[in-house]
Steps between C-alpha positions, in 0.01 A plus 500: 500500500451151647500181297185360344307306762510180290853548364617154382863587578420583862275197541766265358787664690699556177601797283481741793776712346275572201201618703670641810399859420133416474259509208620837369851371423431132446684361197222256422230588248141408586290332231161328485357234273146364475411137563577263209690772308847418361804664656590806289805449276650829616531364853768258385664753272532773761520316833717225650249349740171560677384455858137392524316736730148365458353227285650201320729476197537187287816481291482318168748389236449446129643171375655452156175346373311815598327346802498719811553327836469641851829474689450703819234657720570766764308713746573798726862568608642272229759605241414453133800496261447702183702395195587769248550238228341160493177307490387537862193718551193454718164633613318620810280232656317773694503879515865562582719781628877469465810708569741497204874560530644693202764304311727801447529557877588144594866490392588823681298408810667160533847650455427743784328254731623140514215405734250600231673272253472210744130571550440495125688170470300352788174605337607346169603178676157472663334555162720236336426253780124546449534455123703181546257354751201578280683341206556192717127495577416501126737206452283255694314237302155541651284813487413476869870482590568814299218700655588385853859612463400836349273558800786407734744741334256791490394459864851463643563719809126573534179302542320623189544600138525866413160652432429541130646170381232327295459136404603578143829643634562179694426303183756698300763465772445124526466444125161328530142564395282741695255214561774295668560781750127534575465127571815480709414803716156350564671178609736684734206691647311177571795341682568814707834593342379844391212739561392838365423803711456865405626438147819323610598135460645371827729197528396327824719190464806575281634149561212367290650669193786252474541390137535135609142506631365549147743279306236246401437367148215634286346376182552842344837660444486829694871546448417643160196709588515845342443808713287798409664772299 
């Protein structure tokens, strides 16, 4: 049997050894989740990572004070680390289909195929890089700087954001109020930096998202704006 037509492994060029025999012998486990639903706890308990096939996943982390912050946002072909123990969870920003890799198979598979191990490490490195860059975005003083950098990170290597990302997701990722995102996107639309088409937000001039462009003083203190929960 041939592979699934939208196989995330085939489309990303990774994990070919795990899907080489087609859908009938694929080691990945298909799973779906509805928009805005939390990621099931058993995913992390039973699987090492997921490849997003369709939709968007937002990873969150619970802080010691109980506040949940968004730390990552990924679309199709991206690897999502799943922690068996810890405070990292997440939710689906849109109706989502993923391919889960069973945790009990990973150790044996890596010992038999060094290339697979390197692919897993590369996927984890990309995820860590995104998390670090989004954390850097939240570290800016001004709300507009934060949102601009989040938009830049999420649109890297493409000219638009993944479909399904909502303004409230951007607010959580930037650590600002939903209203701040609405105002800033309207501003970027007016100056031609972005536009919307067929449900997607396109970045027409990525150079306009430089944090220095929005590093101006404000009477308010947006550095301490609270995001939606």
